[in-house]
C-alpha positions in Angstrom: 103.4 120.0 60.6 103.1 116.1 59.4 101.6 114.6 56.2 98.6 113.3 58.8 98.2 116.6 60.7 97.6 118.5 57.1 94.6 115.7 55.7 93.3 116.0 59.5 93.1 120.2 58.6 91.8 119.9 55.6 89.8 118.0 56.1 88.4 119.7 58.2 88.3 122.8 56.7 86.0 120.8 54.2 83.9 119.7 57.0 83.2 124.1 57.7 82.4 124.2 54.4 80.0 121.3 53.8 78.2 122.3 56.9 78.4 126.5 56.3 76.9 125.4 52.6 74.1 123.7 54.5 73.2 126.3 56.8 73.2 129.0 53.7 70.9 126.2 51.9 68.6 125.7 54.1 67.8 129.5 55.0 68.0 131.4 58.5 64.8 129.6 60.1 65.6 126.2 59.4 69.1 126.8 60.6 67.8 127.5 64.3 66.5 123.9 64.1 70.5 122.4 63.5 73.1 122.7 65.8 76.3 121.6 63.8 75.8 118.6 65.8 72.6 117.3 64.6 74.1 118.8 60.9 77.1 116.3 60.9 74.2 113.2 61.9 72.5 113.8 59.3 75.4 114.0 57.1 76.6 110.8 58.1 73.4 108.5 57.5 73.0 110.6 54.4 76.0 108.7 53.6 75.2 105.7 55.3 72.1 105.5 52.9 73.9 106.2 49.6 76.2 103.8 50.3 73.6 100.9 50.9 71.6 101.8 47.7 74.7 101.9 46.0 73.9 98.7 43.8 70.7 100.9 42.3 73.3 102.9 40.7 73.0 103.1 36.8 76.0 102.4 34.7 77.3 105.9 35.3 77.4 105.6 38.8 74.1 107.6 39.1 71.3 107.0 42.1 68.4 108.2 41.8 67.4 109.5 45.5 64.4 109.8 47.3 65.0 113.1 49.5 61.1 112.1 51.0 62.6 108.5 51.8 66.1 109.5 52.9 64.5 111.9 55.6 62.3 109.5 56.8 65.2 106.8 56.8 66.9 109.7 59.1 64.0 110.5 61.2 63.7 106.3 61.8 67.5 106.2 62.8 67.6 109.4 64.8 64.4 108.0 66.9 66.4 104.7 67.7 69.4 106.5 68.3 68.4 109.0 70.5 68.9 112.4 68.0 66.4 114.6 67.0 63.8 114.9 66.5 63.9 117.1 63.6 61.1 118.9 61.7 60.6 117.2 58.4 59.9 119.6 56.1 63.8 121.1 57.5 65.4 118.0 57.1 64.8 117.7 53.3 66.2 121.3 52.8 69.2 119.6 54.5 69.2 116.3 52.8 68.6 118.3 49.4 71.7 120.5 50.2 73.6 117.3 51.1 72.7 116.2 47.6 73.4 119.4 46.2 76.9 120.2 47.7 78.3 116.5 47.0 77.2 117.1 43.2 78.7 120.2 43.3 81.8 119.1 44.7 82.3 115.9 42.6 81.6 117.1 39.7 84.4 119.7 40.1 86.6 116.8 40.7 85.6 115.4 37.7 86.7 118.8 36.1 90.4 118.7 37.7 91.0 115.2 36.4 
């Protein structure tokens, strides 16, 4: 297997872990409201939102993210792009889950350094 193939495989494994984490976080009732494509879409929009607001991070790189604002941003963008509609309360859980997952993931990265 080439290095590129290995990288793609590792990325797919990490993506699957992230989606599984989000599904477990939001619970069985809300899980039915999002298919895998919806979750990936939400993750992409959340990351775009964070990148767009990264200049507001403090000196340590911490960005205070308003989960409600992110959920509204996803809803607005999804409407324009023909995705959703998403249940607002369930979407807030998806945003919270994604932020929690990334916080845990990045803390583990820092511990490894």
